[in-house]
N, C-alpha and C positions, 0 to 999 in steps of 0.2 A: 326792704326786709331783711332779714337777718336769717344765717342759713339753716338755723335750728330750726324756726319759725316755718322756713320753705319745707327743711324734711319732714316736719311734723304736719304740715299739711298735706304734704304729698300720700306721708302714711295713713293721713286720716281719708283720703280718697281712696287708697289702695284696698283698703279692706271693703267697704260696703260695694264697691263695686266688684269685687270678688264674689260676695254673698248672694247678691242681686242676681247676678250673672248665674250664678249656680241654681237659682231659683226658676229662671225663664229656661235654662237646660232641662231641671225636673219637667218642666211644664211641656216642653216641646219634643222629650226625647224617643216620640213618634217617626220623627226626623232622622233617626240615628244614621250616621255617617254621610250626613251631607254637608257640603261647606257653607251652602245656604243656611242652615241650623244655628251653626258657629257666627255666622256675620250678624244674622236677625237678633238671635239670643244678646250677643255684646253690644248691639246698637241698643237695642230695647232697655237693657242695664244701665247702658252709658246715659239714655234720655230721664230714665226713673231716678237715676243718681244728681244726674244735674238738676233735675226738676224739685226735688226733694233739697237739694243743698240751695236754689234760689228761693224759694220759697218760706224755707225756716230761716235762711240769713237777711231776707226782708223785713220777714215777723220779728227777729229778735233786735236788726238795726233798724227798725220803722223806717223803711225804705233801702236806696242803693246803698249807702253809708258803709259799705265793707267792701272787702276785695273781693267782687264776685267773679270778675275776670281771670284773676289768678285762679280763684278756684274753678271755674269750668275749664281753664286749660290742664290744671292739675287733673282733674276727672275723667277728662278726655283722656289726656296721655295714659293714666291708670287704666283705663278701659281698652285703647289700644293695646298695651302690653299684655293685658289678660286675653286678647284677640290673638295676639301674635303666639301666645302662650298655648291657646288652645288649638291652632292651627296645625303648629309644630307637633306637638305631642297628636294630634288626630293624623298628621301627615307622617312620624315615625311609626306610629302602630298601624299604620294602612287601613284606617277605617276610614277615610275620605274616599268617597266613592262618585264618580261623575253618573249624572243622572241617566245619561244617553247611554253610557255600557251596562246598563242592567236590562236581563233579557226578561 
Protein backbone atom coordinates (compact mmCIF):
# COMPACT_ATOMS: atom_id res chain seq x y z
CA UNK A 1 0.00 0.00 0.00
CA UNK A 2 1.20 3.49 -0.67
CA UNK A 3 1.72 6.25 1.86
CA UNK A 4 -1.22 8.40 0.75
CA UNK A 5 -3.62 5.47 1.13
CA UNK A 6 -2.27 4.67 4.59
CA UNK A 7 -2.53 8.27 5.80
CA UNK A 8 -6.02 8.61 4.36
CA UNK A 9 -7.09 5.35 5.93
CA UNK A 10 -5.76 6.48 9.31
CA UNK A 11 -7.54 9.84 9.01
CA UNK A 12 -10.73 7.98 8.15
CA UNK A 13 -10.32 6.02 11.40
CA UNK A 14 -9.26 9.02 13.50
CA UNK A 15 -12.40 11.11 12.98
CA UNK A 16 -15.13 8.54 13.77
CA UNK A 17 -13.29 7.24 16.83
CA UNK A 18 -13.25 10.79 18.19
CA UNK A 19 -16.93 11.39 17.49
CA UNK A 20 -18.11 8.06 18.91
CA UNK A 21 -15.94 8.45 22.01
CA UNK A 22 -17.48 11.89 22.65
CA UNK A 23 -20.94 10.32 22.44
CA UNK A 24 -19.93 7.73 25.04
CA UNK A 25 -18.42 10.47 27.22
CA UNK A 26 -21.70 12.35 27.06
CA UNK A 27 -23.63 9.21 28.01
CA UNK A 28 -21.34 8.59 30.97
CA UNK A 29 -21.05 12.14 32.29
CA UNK A 30 -22.23 10.99 35.72
CA UNK A 31 -18.78 9.40 36.17
CA UNK A 32 -16.99 12.74 35.91
CA UNK A 33 -13.41 12.64 37.11
CA UNK A 34 -12.82 8.90 37.08
CA UNK A 35 -10.16 7.23 34.98
CA UNK A 36 -12.53 4.27 34.53
CA UNK A 37 -14.85 6.55 32.56
CA UNK A 38 -12.03 7.43 30.18
CA UNK A 39 -10.99 3.84 29.70
CA UNK A 40 -14.48 2.40 29.26
CA UNK A 41 -15.73 5.17 26.97
CA UNK A 42 -12.70 4.81 24.72
CA UNK A 43 -12.91 1.01 24.77
CA UNK A 44 -16.60 1.08 23.89
CA UNK A 45 -15.99 3.62 21.12
CA UNK A 46 -13.18 1.52 19.69
CA UNK A 47 -15.30 -1.63 19.70
CA UNK A 48 -18.26 0.13 18.07
CA UNK A 49 -16.10 1.73 15.37
CA UNK A 50 -14.28 -1.53 14.62
CA UNK A 51 -17.55 -3.46 14.45
CA UNK A 52 -19.07 -0.92 12.07
CA UNK A 53 -15.92 -1.02 9.94
CA UNK A 54 -15.98 -4.82 9.74
CA UNK A 55 -19.70 -5.06 9.03
CA UNK A 56 -19.67 -2.36 6.36
CA UNK A 57 -16.46 -3.71 4.82
CA UNK A 58 -17.86 -7.22 4.60
CA UNK A 59 -21.09 -5.83 3.19
CA UNK A 60 -19.40 -3.86 0.42
CA UNK A 61 -16.65 -6.41 -0.34
CA UNK A 62 -19.04 -9.38 -0.09
CA UNK A 63 -16.73 -11.14 2.34
CA UNK A 64 -13.30 -10.49 3.83
CA UNK A 65 -11.75 -9.41 0.52
CA UNK A 66 -10.62 -6.01 1.85
CA UNK A 67 -7.79 -4.87 4.16
CA UNK A 68 -9.73 -5.70 7.33
CA UNK A 69 -6.70 -6.30 9.57
CA UNK A 70 -5.09 -3.05 8.41
CA UNK A 71 -8.35 -1.25 9.18
CA UNK A 72 -8.71 -2.77 12.64
CA UNK A 73 -5.14 -1.80 13.51
CA UNK A 74 -5.81 1.75 12.32
CA UNK A 75 -8.98 2.04 14.40
CA UNK A 76 -7.25 0.59 17.46
CA UNK A 77 -4.31 2.98 17.06
CA UNK A 78 -6.59 5.97 16.56
CA UNK A 79 -8.62 5.09 19.65
CA UNK A 80 -5.44 4.56 21.69
CA UNK A 81 -4.32 8.05 20.70
CA UNK A 82 -7.65 9.52 21.84
CA UNK A 83 -7.36 7.62 25.14
CA UNK A 84 -3.87 9.05 25.67
CA UNK A 85 -5.11 12.56 24.84
CA UNK A 86 -8.04 12.20 27.24
CA UNK A 87 -5.88 10.86 30.07
CA UNK A 88 -3.30 13.60 29.57
CA UNK A 89 -5.96 16.31 29.39
CA UNK A 90 -7.69 15.17 32.56
CA UNK A 91 -4.38 14.69 34.35
CA UNK A 92 -3.20 18.20 33.39
CA UNK A 93 -6.51 19.73 34.46
CA UNK A 94 -6.49 17.74 37.74
CA UNK A 95 -9.85 16.17 36.97
CA UNK A 96 -8.78 12.60 37.52
CA UNK A 97 -9.57 11.41 40.99
CA UNK A 98 -8.91 8.20 42.75
CA UNK A 99 -12.12 6.49 43.82
CA UNK A 100 -10.62 5.64 47.23
CA UNK A 101 -9.62 9.22 48.02
CA UNK A 102 -13.17 10.60 47.90
CA UNK A 103 -14.74 11.10 51.29
